[in-house]
Phi, psi and omega in degrees: 000131184285165177300318179299314179299318178300318180296318180294317179299321177295321177295321178300319178295319180300318184265005178059041178255117186289319188224151182212139172239138185220134172230133179243130175250124177234093189058246182265359184260128180241133175237140184238136178228129177237124187228148171080204190244142176292329173213140183307123180083005184241211187290161181281155172287132175242174183299329182264011179285130182281141168241155174280121183280343179053234186286354171294348173305328184295327177296314178296320179299317179296320177298320177298312182301318180292327174298316180291328174294317179299327179279354180085008181276335178223167173224138180298331190246017176265142179304129183293334181300331179291340179270337188278130177244333187266353188199146180257123176276116181271123178209128176257013189241017180103168184294145178246136184244169175298325177301316178300313186291319182291338179254014176060039180227034180269004184074019181257130177243145176282127175296157176296150179058043180229161172063035171265192176296136182211124188286340186283177178232058181289158173293151180298324179299324177294320182296307185284351175270001177076028186258007183226159175298340179297328178206092188284357182240138179296137181276139176198167179284131181248356179204164181297147177285159171066021179241340185206141176276126173222110182301128192214113168293325181301322178300320179286334172295322176295320176302315179300317180295324176299312180300315182293322180288322182286318183270343180061036175218160177300150180303317182300322177292320181296314184287330176293318182289316189266344184233301187295313182293315178301327181264005180055042175272074189285348179244038175236126187196175182244349170240099191293147175236157180294149358281140180218158177270160172252150180283148181229146179283172182302335178271003176091002178277149179292135179293150176301314173263082191288342177241080185295145180239128174246114183280030180237077191305312185294329185270320190203015189265355190286136166248134184201187176237158175303323180294318179293316180294329176294333176296325174297315180298316180298320179294322176299315179299316179298319181295324177295337175264008180074022185238013183283161178258352183262314184203175188281169176300324181299317178291323177298321178295328177301321182299317188261011181254143178301139183243136171057229185270001185241108182291344182264359185252118168263206177260104180080359179221168175247151189243147172215172182080195180239177186306323183275354180213050185297137173239130178246153180213154173217129183237145176235135181211112179218192181297109174085002185217149169217149182204167179199140169239130173232135182219147175242092188303318184286339178266346183070031183238146180200158178222133171237122180236126178232138181225157176253042176221139174257105184288346181084359178228161181305147184309316185288351178252005181233211184304310185297318177298319179294319179294318179299315179295323177298316181292315183287326175296317178298321181295316181297317180294322183289317186270341181050044182256153180252124177286157182313128180292143184227142181223158163205171184237135182217178176237132184261132177291168179305150189303317182298317181286326176303317179294323177299315181293319179299315179298321179296313180296320184297336178288337189244325191254166172274233178280100181294327173090359179192152178290158176303136184200164172256118182290126179257321178212122181282187193291335186305124178089351181270082188287157181299336182284351178061023178296338180285343189296322179297320179297319179293320177300320180297316178299314182299319183292339181263343188267127182289147172304152183212172180253149171219160180235137169274153184220199187299153175297148178211176184235146158267113187060228177240013193240341182237121181260133181215163169271133179288157183229134184236117176183120177291327180294330180297321178296320179295316179296317177303313182297317181295321179291318177300316180295325180290327182275327179058058173291165179291160178297326177298318178292323178298316178293318183299321185257013175054060182251175183056243185298333181270001185294128175235102180296138185199160171240107185292132176259318183190168179215156181285141176263115181284151183303331183242043180233145177267007179285157175281150178169193179231167175285165183299317178300319179295325180296322179292320176295321179301319178300312181296321178295322181298322180297331181267317189272338182257355172273153357289145182278131189280157166247133184213161179272136177262114182245355178202163174237158186238132174265130180251146177236140179284123171273106190289334179284318180275348182055048176210156178274137179232151179300134176260311183200142172260130181249114181291145172282174186308131175260136183280000000 
């Protein structure tokens, strides 16, 4: 048994997770590891042992939809209502498309007490019509599409109904015919067969309902293996190179490209990194199971981790996150490669208040990745060669010190909580620095600069169910806001006499101060 395997087994014991399956893709080389037990006290996990993929089902569903788009049977940007025959999608906010639904931006919200484990096999039209305990409320659009991200199982249920109405066959039959069989995913299904794992609670005991059933195949019903799910990743990589068998490179780019109002949302996956180093992820978390896929398309690298334990905490804060960090740390040390250098420019509050904000954040967040700061200039245009640095130094040396005030908490959308910042001089300094760096208009739009600039000091952000980013849940974010009003007031007014350039430490995955640039001295 290797040192790495020993470390993973020790982590499994720590988190009371009986079984784990892992596949690593490094360009064309694939390695598979199966550890532990399919059920506590029973048979061992093997490469063909099924795990419940939970919300990783959405990645497979998106691949199916793009295959059908490539065949001309569907279109990403056509109103879905035109495809539906068995059910009417009610919306007073304009047409909703498959692109909207696959990126969780269709204006569809999941009703409370819905989309949990349900033993029955109702028709999808019954579910989204609110006729079953699985979803007791009729699904409909509650807000305009393409304006706000709202994670939604209901949206994927509508996708499933579209597929069934257009092909006139059950969704499970459609995805087997158009996706699983062409990719030889022989251990991917919605009614699991042996060998399979059983679900376990956070203390490691077998769940009473050890084989949970979700009657929402497209959203959360898939059972599969890490090896089969890696076949999906490989096909996506081939398609990005124009060599796929399912769909064109253009459709593959849709999957890994930011959609609508959410820069982190692709089609069926979540995005991190930048265009030159995109990272995609898909996470599954259900009764008794957790899983995760992370892939770097441009690097040809990917990881699929599936477990038969529900740790009760987000994947990145439990066993899967620890295993992922273990694997990626080992890779960085082995390859000794440097990830693309990243910079931004900020203003640091006075030390006493900085410590107050840090203590406040540490109570709620995981690894924030940077000290509290007011963003002055985001990453756009700050190239690795640092040719822009002289221009920034010139602006700083000419700009007089000024005062700014921090203010009440506010939100970007409903997901990012920040302290407001008040200073007319700050806008002037921001504009001069942007002009000195001369980023592209696309970068200016991407980072909300110049006219769209909103000075802020970020306190926290919401952690989405299928994201590997650090954050908190929506209820905690609301409590965090109320706490900030009490614990961070009175909000200080202070003089700005310097600006700080930050550089990304790629090994620690956090931003660190590079250089402080003093403003004009009289």
